N, C-alpha and C positions, 0 to 999 in steps of 0.2 A: 836608892836605886843605883846600881853600878852601870858602867859603860857596856858591859857584855850583854846585860838584859835589854838595854835600849837597842843595841844592834840586832839582837835576836827578834825583838818585837818588830823592828823595821823590816827585816827580811821576811818574817812570817806575814806581815801586812801586804808586802809586795807580792808574795806568792799567792795570797788570797785574791788580790786584785787581778792578777794574771789568770787565775782559775775562773774567776767570775767572767772575765772577758771571753775566755774560751767557751764557757758554758753558754753565754749569751749568743755567741757566734753560731754554735751548734743549734741552739733553739731557733734562731732566725733562718738557718738553712733548712731545718725541718719544717718550718712553717711555709717557706717558699715551695718546698717539694709538695706539701699537702695542698697548697693553693693551686699549683700546676695540675695536680691530679684531679682536684675538684673541677677546675675549668675544663679539663679534658672530658670528664663525665657529663658536664652540663652541655658541652658542644655535641655530644653523641645523642642527646635527646631529640626525638623527631619533632618537627614543627607541628603545632596544633592546627587542625583544619579550621577554616572559617565556619562560624555557625550558619546553619541552613536558614535560620529565621533571624532577621536583623535585630529583633528586640531582645534576643537572648544575651545574657551577660551584661546588661546595661544597668541593672540595679542589684542591691544587696539586701536580703531579708534580715533585718536586725532584731526581729522579734522571735525568731526561732530559737 
């Protein structure tokens, strides 16, 4: 293995590392944008009215 191949390998490894960091940064930004959009959608949902009968919503039918 000569010196030129080692230098080439080092520079290609450095560029892959930089590319991975940029890709990860873009992914994080995209996830932040999606989270903000989801939060905005959740906040636009109307509040549920209180049940008219107090016993409603107190148990779950697990046999259905």
